[in-house]
C-alpha positions in Angstrom: -9.8 7.1 31.9 -13.2 7.5 30.9 -15.2 3.9 31.9 -16.4 3.0 28.9 -12.5 2.8 27.4 -11.4 -0.9 27.2 -8.2 -1.6 26.3 -7.7 -4.6 25.0 -10.1 -4.1 22.4 -9.3 -1.1 21.2 -6.1 0.9 22.2 -3.6 -2.4 22.4 -2.7 -3.5 18.5 -3.0 -6.5 18.9 -7.0 -6.0 19.5 -7.9 -5.9 15.0 -6.0 -10.2 15.1 -7.6 -10.6 18.2 -10.7 -9.3 16.4 -10.5 -10.8 13.6 -9.9 -14.1 14.7 -13.2 -14.4 17.2 -15.2 -12.4 14.3 -14.2 -15.9 11.7 -14.0 -18.6 14.3 -10.2 -19.2 13.0 -7.3 -21.4 14.9 -3.4 -21.4 14.5 -1.5 -18.2 14.8 -2.3 -14.6 15.0 0.0 -12.0 14.2 0.2 -8.3 13.7 2.4 -6.6 12.1 2.8 -3.1 13.2 5.6 -1.1 10.3 3.2 2.3 9.7 2.2 2.7 6.5 3.1 -0.8 5.3 2.1 -2.7 8.1 -1.4 -4.1 5.5 0.9 -4.6 3.0 3.4 -6.8 4.7 1.2 -9.0 5.9 1.2 -10.5 3.1 4.7 -11.8 3.4 4.6 -12.6 6.6 1.1 -14.7 5.4 3.0 -16.1 2.1 5.8 -17.3 4.4 4.0 -19.3 7.1 1.7 -21.0 4.2 5.3 -21.7 2.5 6.5 -23.6 5.7 3.7 -25.4 6.0 2.2 -23.5 9.0 -1.4 -22.9 7.6 -3.3 -23.4 4.8 -4.8 -20.0 4.6 -4.9 -16.8 5.8 -7.4 -13.7 6.3 -4.6 -10.3 6.1 -5.4 -6.7 5.9 -5.1 -3.3 8.3 -7.6 -1.2 9.7 -6.6 2.3 11.2 -9.1 5.0 12.9 -8.3 8.5 12.8 -6.8 9.2 16.6 -5.9 13.2 17.4 -2.2 11.9 18.4 -1.7 10.9 14.6 -3.5 14.0 13.6 -1.5 15.7 16.0 1.9 14.3 15.4 1.7 14.6 11.3 0.8 18.1 12.1 3.9 19.0 14.2 6.3 17.4 11.1 4.8 19.6 9.0 3.5 17.2 6.9 -0.2 17.9 6.3 -2.3 20.0 3.9 -5.1 22.0 4.6 -6.9 20.7 1.5 -7.3 17.5 -0.3 -3.9 16.3 -1.2 -2.5 16.3 -4.6 -0.1 13.6 -4.8 2.0 14.6 -7.9 0.9 17.8 -8.4 3.3 20.6 -9.0 1.9 22.3 -6.1 1.2 19.1 -3.8 2.0 20.5 -0.2 1.0 17.9 2.3 -0.9 14.8 2.7 -4.6 13.8 3.9 -5.3 11.5 6.9 -7.7 9.4 6.0 -9.1 5.8 7.9 -9.9 2.4 6.6 -10.1 -1.2 6.4 -9.2 -3.8 4.2 -8.8 -7.4 4.3 -8.0 -10.2 1.9 -8.0 -14.1 1.6 -4.9 -15.7 1.3 -4.8 -19.2 0.2 -3.1 -21.7 -2.0 -4.2 -21.4 -5.5 -6.5 -24.5 -6.4 -5.5 -26.5 -9.8 -8.3 -24.8 -11.8 -8.4 -20.7 -11.1 -11.6 -18.9 -11.6 -11.5 -16.2 -14.4 -11.2 -13.5 -12.4 -9.0 -14.8 -9.7 -6.0 -13.0 -8.4 -2.4 -14.2 -7.7 0.3 -13.3 -5.3 3.2 -13.7 -7.8 5.7 -11.9 -5.4 6.5 -9.8 -2.7 9.2 -7.6 -1.6 10.6 -6.3 1.8 13.9 -3.7 2.6 15.3 -1.8 4.8 17.5 1.1 3.7 18.1 2.5 7.4 18.1 6.3 6.3 16.1 7.7 8.6 13.3 6.9 10.8 10.6 8.9 9.2 12.4 10.5 5.5 12.4 8.0 2.4 15.9 8.1 1.0 16.6 10.6 -1.4 16.9 7.9 -4.3 14.1 6.2 -3.0 16.6 3.6 -2.3 14.4 1.0 0.1 11.5 1.3 -2.5 13.8 0.3 -5.1 15.2 -2.5 -3.5 11.5 -3.6 -2.6 10.5 -3.3 -5.9 13.2 -5.1 -7.7 12.6 -8.4 -4.8 9.3 -8.7 -5.9 10.0 -8.9 -9.7 13.0 -11.1 -8.9 10.2 -13.7 -6.7 7.5 -13.6 -9.5 9.9 -14.0 -12.6 9.1 -11.3 -14.0 10.6 -8.4 -16.0 9.8 -5.0 -15.1 8.4 -4.9 -18.4 6.2 -7.1 -17.4 4.1 -4.5 -15.4 1.2 -2.7 -16.5 0.4 -0.4 -13.8 2.4 1.0 -10.4 0.0 1.7 -8.1 2.3 4.6 -6.1 2.5 5.1 -2.3 2.2 9.1 -3.5 1.3 10.5 -0.2 1.7 14.4 -1.7 4.3 15.6 0.3 7.5 17.1 -1.7 10.3 14.3 -0.3 8.2 11.2 -0.6 6.7 12.0 -4.3 10.1 13.0 -5.4 11.9 9.9 -4.4 9.4 7.6 -5.0 9.8 9.3 -8.8 13.3 8.1 -8.8 13.1 5.0 -7.5 10.7 3.7 -10.3 12.4 5.5 -12.7 15.2 3.3 -11.9 13.0 -0.2 -12.0 10.8 0.8 -14.7 11.9 3.6 -16.6 9.4 6.7 -17.0 6.4 4.9 -19.3 4.4 2.5 -17.2 1.1 3.6 -16.2 0.9 5.0 -12.5 -0.9 6.7 -10.0 -1.6 6.9 -6.3 -5.3 6.6 -5.4 -4.5 8.7 -1.8 -6.4 11.7 -3.4 -9.3 9.5 -3.1 -8.8 7.7 -0.1 -6.6 9.7 1.9 -3.7 8.4 3.4 -5.1 5.7 5.6 -1.8 4.6 7.2 -2.1 1.4 8.5 -4.5 0.1 6.2 -2.7 1.8 3.1 -1.3 -1.3 1.9 -4.6 -3.4 2.5 -6.6 -0.9 0.7 -4.1 -0.5 -2.4 -4.0 -4.2 -2.9 -7.6 -4.2 -2.3 -7.2 -1.5 -5.8 -4.8 -3.2 -6.7 -7.1 -6.4 -7.4 -9.8 -4.3 -8.8 -7.5 -3.2 -11.4 -6.3 -7.3 -12.7 -10.5 -8.0 -12.5 -11.7 -4.9 -14.5 -8.8 -4.2 -16.3 -9.9 -0.1 -15.3 -6.2 2.1 -14.5 -7.5 4.6 -11.7 -6.6 8.1 -12.4 -4.4 10.1 -9.2 -7.6 12.2 -8.1 -7.2 16.0 -7.4 -4.1 16.3 -8.8 -3.8 18.9 -11.9 -1.0 20.0 -12.9 1.9 17.1 -13.0 4.9 18.7 -11.2 7.7 18.4 -14.5 10.2 17.6 -12.3 8.7 13.8 -11.6 8.6 12.2 -15.3 6.6 9.5 -14.9 3.4 8.4 -16.9 1.3 9.3 -14.1 -2.8 9.1 -15.1 -5.1 11.9 -14.7 -8.0 10.5 -16.5 -9.0 7.0 -16.0 -7.4 4.2 -18.6 -9.4 1.3 -19.6 -6.8 -0.4 -20.4 -6.3 -4.4 -19.7 -3.5 -5.4 -16.6 -1.9 -8.5 -16.4 0.9 -7.6 -14.1 0.5 -4.8 -11.4 2.9 -3.8 -8.3 
């Protein structure tokens, strides 16, 4: 290995939490979740549980993933990467684009007086359908259970959701399975889109990036279009946004 390679500060999974803890001078638990592209979404759940038990008062949560040849070769060997910018939910979609990103948020108990643009974490949902190591359940069972769990915790009905930020990787199987999950829980008429056409699939940072995008949707009332998608797959019957839509949103998932 080259002399400038420092495992503990780079390749070690805990390096992200360790850097964040030292950078902000934080005390208390420092935890890393490594569960592929759900990683920086699941950290919201972990922190929420720690807060509910009184273990912590607040938490910095998020994720980061940088481009790595191992990742690029891995997805390529699975035949999942596209030779062009990915096109989620497009009739001609043929794979994902790998991106890199970082996104973090401060999670804390709501104060008595909320700011006008405050964003609340009302509910979370987690599941494991144990279907396959890398392929989604063809009926989107795991996603369905997670979304239903989040709605139940939040005390909301499916009709209360104003926008859905889809996982939308632009692989044929993911988008088809996710469409079935969304249709089962919400029906076909809730506005939705995948922002991966703009960002690429940012892997471990995806959940955090898309949580920040959802926060911006709530604050600005702008539902983002799915970039690069030209012709929607007619088999995927959803209200998929091909143009930005200015519309107030009270609840997103």
